[in-house]
N, C-alpha and C positions, 0 to 999 in steps of 0.2 A: 841454956835457956831455962830460966827458973820460973817460979810462980809469978814474978812481977810482969813478965812478958805476957802471960796468959791474962792477967788482970787488965793490963793496958789494952790488949786486943778486945777483951769483953767490953770495956768502957767505950772503945772506939766503935764497936759494932752497935752498942746501945745508942750511941749518939748520932749514928748515920742513918740515912733513909735507905730503903730497899734499893732504889735506883743507884745510889753511890756504891753499895756493896756489890751489885751486879756488875757495874762498870769496872770496879777494882778486880773482880774475878776474871772478867773478860780480858782486861789488860794483862793480867798474869798469864793467861792461856795463850794470848797472841804473842807475848814476849817469849815464852818457852818454845812455841812453835817456830818462831823466826830463828831462835838459837839452834834448834834441831835442823832446820832446813839449811841454813847458812853453814853450819858446822858439817853437815853431811856433804854439801856441795864442795867445801874445801877439802874434805877427806878423799873424794873421788876424782877431784881435778888434779892432774899431774902438775 
């Protein structure tokens, strides 16, 4: 991950509204939570 990715992220954040940024963050949190829950279920299920 170089400087280009940081610049692209900065431009994306500048171009988006606060609602879009909040929605993106919530989507990432929900996705990670689902991965943890489903992965944990698969680990403990024989």
